[in-house]
N, C-alpha and C positions, 0 to 999 in steps of 0.2 A: 458429476465431475468429482474425481477423487481429490484428496487433499494434495497429493503430489502434483496433480494437474493444476490445482489452484496456485500452488507455489510457482509452477512453471509459467502460468499466465501472469503472475505478478512480476516475475523476472522479465517477461516480454514487455509488460507495461512500463517497468523501470527503464529498460533499454529505449523504448519509444519516448518516454518523458524526457530522457537525457539527450534527445535529438538523434538517437540512433548512431551517433558517431563514436560512442565509447560504451561498448557492451560491458556492463559490470560483471566481472567474474570472480574477483578476489573478495573475501569476506568484508574487508574494509571498504572497498568500492561499493559493494551492495549496500552496506550500512550507510555510507555517505549519501548515496542516491535516495535511500529510503527516508533519511532525515530531510533532505531537501524537498522531496515530494510531499511529505507530511506537512512541513512548514508552509509550502505553497498551497496545499489544500486548506490549511487553516486561514491563509490570506483570502482565499476564494470564499470560504464560509463567512468570514467577517464582511466582505464586500456584498454578499448575497443575503446577509442577515440570517444565516443558518447557524444554529447552536452546535458548534464543533464538538463540544464535550458530549453532547447527546449522541451525535454521529459516531464519535469514538467509542462510547460505551456500547452502542448497538453493534458496532463492528467486533468488539470484544465478545459480546454475547454470541454473535454469529460464529466466530472463530471456535469458541468452546463447544457450541452445538455441533459444528462440522467435525471437530476433533473426536467427539463422543460418537460420531456416526449417525446422527439424527437427521 
């Protein structure tokens, strides 16, 4: 999967998360949906006793590895 395909998949996920009724297309809408999703993922992590900080750090590591083409 290319990084462009990853970004497209993320946009599809945001649309699905948002109930599919409001496809975020403007930068501000995408940003708002991202903030809401990350906050809700943090609620989920707390409920399931998952270390959100660790997940966030691992995601950052994956992002930089993917950007580097590894």
